[in-house]
MIGU-474547 format. One record per residue (C-alpha): residue in three letters; x, y, z; residue number from 0. Coordinates in nm, 4 decimals. Example, Ala and Ser with C-alpha at 12.3 -4.5 7.8 and 13.67 -1.06 7.14 Angstrom:
2
["ALA"; [1.2300; -0.4500; 0.7800]; 0]
["SER"; [1.3670; -0.1060; 0.7140]; 1]
***
This chain:
242
["MET"; [-0.0596; 3.5415; 3.7629]; 0]
["THR"; [0.2972; 3.5972; 3.6962]; 1]
["PHE"; [0.5083; 3.2885; 3.6367]; 2]
["SER"; [0.8438; 3.2087; 3.4707]; 3]
["LEU"; [0.9520; 2.9085; 3.2495]; 4]
["HIS"; [1.2833; 2.7184; 3.2922]; 5]
["GLY"; [1.4411; 2.4810; 3.0819]; 6]
["ILE"; [1.6818; 2.4104; 2.7718]; 7]
["GLY"; [1.5674; 2.6343; 2.4709]; 8]
["VAL"; [1.6963; 2.3726; 2.2227]; 9]
["SER"; [1.5327; 2.0586; 2.3939]; 10]
["GLY"; [1.2290; 1.8924; 2.2669]; 11]
["GLY"; [0.8739; 1.9443; 2.3963]; 12]
["TYR"; [0.6544; 2.2319; 2.4283]; 13]
["ALA"; [0.6582; 2.5665; 2.6204]; 14]
["ILE"; [0.3728; 2.8092; 2.6845]; 15]
["GLY"; [0.4309; 3.1682; 2.7703]; 16]
["ARG"; [0.4596; 3.5091; 2.6365]; 17]
["ALA"; [0.7422; 3.5790; 2.3888]; 18]
["GLN"; [0.8821; 3.9311; 2.3561]; 19]
["LEU"; [1.1070; 4.0451; 2.0457]; 20]
["TYR"; [1.4355; 4.1637; 2.1841]; 21]
["SER"; [1.6061; 4.2705; 1.8659]; 22]
["HIS"; [1.5962; 4.1896; 1.4742]; 23]
["ALA"; [1.8299; 4.2329; 1.1888]; 24]
["ARG"; [1.7077; 4.5407; 1.0546]; 25]
["LEU"; [1.8543; 4.8965; 1.1593]; 26]
["GLU"; [1.6539; 5.0370; 1.4440]; 27]
["ALA"; [1.5905; 5.4090; 1.4733]; 28]
["PRO"; [1.3963; 5.5611; 1.7580]; 29]
["HIS"; [1.0608; 5.7398; 1.6634]; 30]
["TYR"; [0.9190; 6.0301; 1.8595]; 31]
["VAL"; [0.7017; 6.3297; 1.7923]; 32]
["LEU"; [0.8338; 6.6592; 1.7718]; 33]
["ARG"; [0.6729; 6.9709; 1.9244]; 34]
["PRO"; [0.6466; 7.2527; 1.6854]; 35]
["GLU"; [0.9068; 7.4565; 1.8513]; 36]
["HIS"; [1.1683; 7.1945; 1.8321]; 37]
["ILE"; [1.1480; 7.1282; 1.4550]; 38]
["GLU"; [1.3869; 7.4044; 1.3451]; 39]
["ALA"; [1.6489; 7.2720; 1.5984]; 40]
["GLU"; [1.6004; 6.9086; 1.4869]; 41]
["VAL"; [1.6472; 7.0132; 1.1072]; 42]
["ALA"; [1.9710; 7.1970; 1.2072]; 43]
["ARG"; [2.1040; 6.8803; 1.3826]; 44]
["PHE"; [2.0234; 6.6684; 1.0920]; 45]
["ALA"; [2.2114; 6.9011; 0.8548]; 46]
["GLU"; [2.5200; 6.9073; 1.0808]; 47]
["ALA"; [2.5014; 6.5328; 1.0970]; 48]
["VAL"; [2.5171; 6.5095; 0.6946]; 49]
["GLU"; [2.7986; 6.7513; 0.6754]; 50]
["ASN"; [2.9970; 6.5476; 0.9498]; 51]
["VAL"; [2.9339; 6.2183; 0.7495]; 52]
["HIS"; [3.0528; 6.3947; 0.4147]; 53]
["ALA"; [3.3671; 6.5091; 0.5905]; 54]
["GLU"; [3.4348; 6.1399; 0.7130]; 55]
["LEU"; [3.3743; 6.0034; 0.3702]; 56]
["LEU"; [3.6366; 6.2713; 0.2254]; 57]
["ALA"; [3.8905; 6.1775; 0.4925]; 58]
["LEU"; [3.8523; 5.8102; 0.3902]; 59]
["GLN"; [3.8869; 5.8983; 0.0236]; 60]
["THR"; [4.2249; 6.0932; 0.0732]; 61]
["HIS"; [4.3725; 5.8083; 0.3100]; 62]
["ILE"; [4.3202; 5.5054; 0.0938]; 63]
["PRO"; [4.4228; 5.1872; 0.2506]; 64]
["GLY"; [4.6276; 4.9073; 0.0875]; 65]
["GLY"; [4.3314; 4.7019; -0.0220]; 66]
["ALA"; [4.1890; 4.9941; -0.2239]; 67]
["PRO"; [4.0808; 4.9256; -0.5757]; 68]
["THR"; [4.3220; 4.9470; -0.8714]; 69]
["GLU"; [4.2247; 5.1531; -1.1849]; 70]
["LEU"; [4.3073; 5.1558; -1.5706]; 71]
["SER"; [4.2851; 5.4926; -1.7404]; 72]
["ALA"; [4.2678; 5.4132; -2.0963]; 73]
["SER"; [4.2438; 5.6202; -2.4246]; 74]
["GLY"; [4.0392; 5.4312; -2.6776]; 75]
["SER"; [3.9004; 5.4643; -3.0321]; 76]
["CYS"; [3.6465; 5.2782; -3.2281]; 77]
["SER"; [3.5986; 5.2432; -3.5923]; 78]
["SER"; [3.2428; 5.2350; -3.7316]; 79]
["SER"; [3.0840; 5.1803; -3.3771]; 80]
["THR"; [2.9552; 5.3946; -3.0902]; 81]
["SER"; [2.9915; 5.1459; -2.8209]; 82]
["ALA"; [3.2543; 4.9147; -2.6676]; 83]
["ASP"; [3.2404; 4.6620; -2.3589]; 84]
["LEU"; [3.5968; 4.6955; -2.2114]; 85]
["GLY"; [3.7326; 4.4063; -1.9874]; 86]
["VAL"; [4.0789; 4.4324; -1.8110]; 87]
["THR"; [4.2724; 4.1525; -1.6400]; 88]
["LEU"; [4.5501; 4.1914; -1.3793]; 89]
["SER"; [4.7758; 3.8934; -1.3515]; 90]
["GLU"; [5.1276; 3.8113; -1.2266]; 91]
["VAL"; [5.3827; 3.6799; -1.4758]; 92]
["ARG"; [5.6289; 3.4561; -1.2460]; 93]
["PRO"; [5.9979; 3.3997; -1.3058]; 94]
["ASP"; [5.9064; 3.0320; -1.3270]; 95]
["GLY"; [5.7175; 3.0783; -1.6568]; 96]
["LYS"; [5.3644; 3.0629; -1.4896]; 97]
["GLU"; [5.0965; 3.3207; -1.4934]; 98]
["THR"; [4.8571; 3.3720; -1.1920]; 99]
["PHE"; [4.5181; 3.5523; -1.2123]; 100]
["ILE"; [4.4945; 3.8497; -0.9765]; 101]
["GLN"; [4.1754; 4.0348; -1.0540]; 102]
["ALA"; [3.9603; 4.1944; -1.3323]; 103]
["GLY"; [3.7384; 4.4799; -1.4152]; 104]
["VAL"; [3.4615; 4.5556; -1.6677]; 105]
["LEU"; [3.2951; 4.8825; -1.8025]; 106]
["ARG"; [3.0472; 4.9529; -2.0883]; 107]
["ALA"; [3.2162; 5.2594; -2.2393]; 108]
["GLU"; [2.8949; 5.4488; -2.2662]; 109]
["HIS"; [2.8835; 5.4612; -1.8899]; 110]
["ARG"; [3.2370; 5.6046; -1.8531]; 111]
["LYS"; [3.1101; 5.9376; -1.6865]; 112]
["VAL"; [3.2918; 5.9605; -1.3698]; 113]
["ALA"; [3.0628; 6.0526; -1.0640]; 114]
["GLU"; [3.1185; 6.2646; -0.7743]; 115]
["GLY"; [3.3250; 6.1212; -0.5182]; 116]
["SER"; [3.5653; 5.9467; -0.7427]; 117]
["THR"; [3.9303; 5.9340; -0.6243]; 118]
["LYS"; [4.2763; 5.8761; -0.8273]; 119]
["LEU"; [4.2338; 5.5069; -0.7399]; 120]
["LEU"; [3.8531; 5.4630; -0.7435]; 121]
["PRO"; [3.6449; 5.5923; -1.0473]; 122]
["LEU"; [3.2745; 5.5846; -0.9475]; 123]
["HIS"; [3.0208; 5.5559; -1.2265]; 124]
["SER"; [2.6599; 5.6159; -1.1719]; 125]
["LEU"; [2.5374; 5.3827; -1.4364]; 126]
["LEU"; [2.2345; 5.5928; -1.4878]; 127]
["LYS"; [2.0651; 5.6242; -1.8308]; 128]
["SER"; [2.0744; 6.0010; -1.8151]; 129]
["ASP"; [2.4512; 5.9856; -1.7690]; 130]
["ALA"; [2.5110; 5.7473; -2.0778]; 131]
["GLU"; [2.7044; 5.8901; -2.3708]; 132]
["PRO"; [2.7785; 5.7046; -2.6980]; 133]
["LEU"; [3.1341; 5.6908; -2.8197]; 134]
["GLU"; [3.2260; 5.9005; -3.1412]; 135]
["ALA"; [3.3635; 5.6872; -3.3976]; 136]
["ASN"; [3.7256; 5.7096; -3.4959]; 137]
["THR"; [3.7678; 5.9582; -3.1987]; 138]
["TRP"; [3.9885; 5.8761; -2.9102]; 139]
["THR"; [3.8074; 5.8928; -2.5738]; 140]
["GLU"; [3.9305; 5.8523; -2.2169]; 141]
["ALA"; [3.7627; 5.5781; -2.0026]; 142]
["ARG"; [3.8482; 5.4793; -1.6514]; 143]
["VAL"; [3.7923; 5.1263; -1.5602]; 144]
["GLU"; [3.8017; 5.0069; -1.1990]; 145]
["VAL"; [3.9786; 4.6757; -1.1248]; 146]
["PHE"; [3.7782; 4.5220; -0.8554]; 147]
["PRO"; [3.9497; 4.5089; -0.4985]; 148]
["PHE"; [4.2278; 4.2687; -0.4274]; 149]
["ALA"; [4.5328; 4.1781; -0.1886]; 150]
["HIS"; [4.8110; 3.9897; -0.3711]; 151]
["ILE"; [5.1703; 3.9628; -0.2732]; 152]
["VAL"; [5.4086; 4.0041; -0.5758]; 153]
["ARG"; [5.7689; 3.8785; -0.5177]; 154]
["ALA"; [6.0727; 4.0092; -0.6409]; 155]
["GLY"; [6.1403; 3.8876; -1.0012]; 156]
["SER"; [5.7678; 3.8796; -1.1155]; 157]
["ARG"; [5.6052; 4.1249; -1.3493]; 158]
["ILE"; [5.2547; 4.2643; -1.3762]; 159]
["ARG"; [5.0535; 4.1886; -1.6835]; 160]
["LEU"; [4.7478; 4.3889; -1.7979]; 161]
["SER"; [4.5111; 4.2557; -2.0678]; 162]
["VAL"; [4.2481; 4.4583; -2.2230]; 163]
["HIS"; [3.9872; 4.2754; -2.3902]; 164]
["THR"; [3.6191; 4.2072; -2.4611]; 165]
["PRO"; [3.4654; 4.0926; -2.1251]; 166]
["GLY"; [3.3780; 3.7024; -2.1249]; 167]
["GLY"; [3.5127; 3.3719; -2.1111]; 168]
["ASP"; [3.6487; 3.3767; -1.7481]; 169]
["ARG"; [3.3304; 3.2867; -1.5614]; 170]
["PRO"; [3.2253; 2.9175; -1.5423]; 171]
["ARG"; [2.8675; 2.9596; -1.4595]; 172]
["TRP"; [2.7660; 3.2742; -1.6427]; 173]
["SER"; [2.8744; 3.5194; -1.9217]; 174]
["TYR"; [2.8517; 3.9031; -1.9799]; 175]
["VAL"; [2.5824; 4.0361; -2.2232]; 176]
["ILE"; [2.7883; 4.2499; -2.4621]; 177]
["ASP"; [2.6868; 4.4991; -2.7258]; 178]
["GLU"; [2.7020; 4.3696; -3.0844]; 179]
["GLN"; [2.9677; 4.5230; -3.2983]; 180]
["PRO"; [2.9171; 4.5826; -3.6645]; 181]
["ASP"; [3.1377; 4.3763; -3.8882]; 182]
["GLY"; [3.4860; 4.4846; -3.9434]; 183]
["ALA"; [3.4700; 4.7027; -3.6172]; 184]
["THR"; [3.7907; 4.7526; -3.4093]; 185]
["ILE"; [3.8507; 4.8977; -3.0800]; 186]
["ASP"; [4.2007; 5.0627; -3.0272]; 187]
["VAL"; [4.3549; 5.1340; -2.7002]; 188]
["GLY"; [4.5940; 5.4112; -2.7040]; 189]
["HIS"; [4.9757; 5.3598; -2.5726]; 190]
["SER"; [5.1570; 5.6791; -2.6808]; 191]
["ALA"; [5.2656; 6.0123; -2.5574]; 192]
["GLU"; [4.9717; 6.1646; -2.7539]; 193]
["HIS"; [4.7324; 5.9087; -2.6533]; 194]
["PRO"; [4.8485; 5.7498; -2.3118]; 195]
["SER"; [4.6990; 5.4877; -2.0947]; 196]
["ARG"; [4.8086; 5.4132; -1.7434]; 197]
["LEU"; [4.7457; 5.1539; -1.4660]; 198]
["VAL"; [4.7215; 5.3065; -1.1075]; 199]
["MET"; [4.7829; 5.0778; -0.8217]; 200]
["PRO"; [4.8248; 5.1263; -0.4447]; 201]
["LEU"; [5.1553; 4.9661; -0.2906]; 202]
["SER"; [5.1406; 4.8843; 0.0683]; 203]
["PRO"; [5.4851; 4.7322; 0.1862]; 204]
["GLU"; [5.4090; 4.8293; 0.5296]; 205]
["LEU"; [5.1283; 4.5817; 0.5494]; 206]
["LEU"; [5.4027; 4.3060; 0.5097]; 207]
["ALA"; [5.6494; 4.4621; 0.7384]; 208]
["ASP"; [5.5294; 4.2366; 1.0319]; 209]
["THR"; [5.3685; 3.9594; 0.8407]; 210]
["PRO"; [5.5610; 3.6629; 0.7697]; 211]
["TYR"; [5.4974; 3.4930; 0.4374]; 212]
["PRO"; [5.6580; 3.2339; 0.2335]; 213]
["ALA"; [5.9590; 3.3565; 0.0373]; 214]
["THR"; [5.8916; 3.1068; -0.2192]; 215]
["LEU"; [5.6228; 3.1136; -0.4965]; 216]
["PRO"; [5.2994; 2.9318; -0.4280]; 217]
["PRO"; [5.2158; 2.6121; -0.6274]; 218]
["CYS"; [5.0551; 2.6675; -0.9493]; 219]
["PRO"; [4.7612; 2.6384; -0.9177]; 220]
["GLY"; [4.7631; 2.6791; -0.5417]; 221]
["LEU"; [4.5548; 3.0123; -0.4536]; 222]
["ARG"; [4.1911; 2.9917; -0.3952]; 223]
["GLY"; [3.9966; 3.1662; -0.6702]; 224]
["GLN"; [4.3221; 3.2609; -0.8554]; 225]
["PRO"; [4.3722; 3.0159; -1.1606]; 226]
["CYS"; [4.7174; 2.9741; -1.2631]; 227]
["ARG"; [4.8539; 2.8567; -1.6261]; 228]
["THR"; [5.1785; 2.8398; -1.8223]; 229]
["PHE"; [5.2669; 3.1996; -1.9505]; 230]
["VAL"; [5.1973; 3.2630; -2.3120]; 231]
["PRO"; [5.3248; 3.5968; -2.4522]; 232]
["TYR"; [5.1488; 3.8032; -2.7162]; 233]
["ALA"; [5.2127; 4.1071; -2.9142]; 234]
["ASN"; [4.9983; 4.4210; -2.9583]; 235]
["THR"; [4.8925; 4.5310; -3.3171]; 236]
["GLU"; [5.0186; 4.8903; -3.3866]; 237]
["THR"; [4.7914; 5.1260; -3.5642]; 238]
["ASP"; [4.8694; 5.4632; -3.7225]; 239]
["GLY"; [4.6524; 5.6298; -3.4756]; 240]
["GLY"; [4.8848; 5.5831; -3.1758]; 241]
***
């Protein structure tokens, strides 16, 4: 006997009937059995699909949008140590004497090896144990640190500040587990013609061409998830190594 049930699905009471799953959250892929004579063609079709995906990913990498990640490429040297945990913080120094946090990035230097698929703006790291390489003490080594993606309006008159430091102290509910350093160990960051460091950022003024935004600075604090404080300058300590 065939029958149908009618009513409001959220109302109280009981309903008796056959339920059928229409869809679920997981990716659904059709399953079917191949005849032996069709296997070779299906393998070729799969290989073509993989090549098409690789081509699409390459096209995306060569046309990076405005919200792409920022990257710090730094030359560093460690004394009496073969490891270093690197933290970088990008902030806006406003003309009113305030400093607004923009974004941060971290990297354990032994995982500095850049993986396949990296771009000028996005350094990819495999983080595999097999790719890890300890630092050589008292030797300059390049490491690319990704600053996590962000979108931030920098108004005329503001300056960009980049701080390089040991990770930690900027998370209210958790902290980083960092490698212990021997007593007296130092980590130098190159900032010279011989050992240069650089900050690579995407600029996207076209995104604001048709988007109105307040010309005045936001209150301090006033941006969600972006702490703001009074700007405090600090000086770098120069070393003989450059």
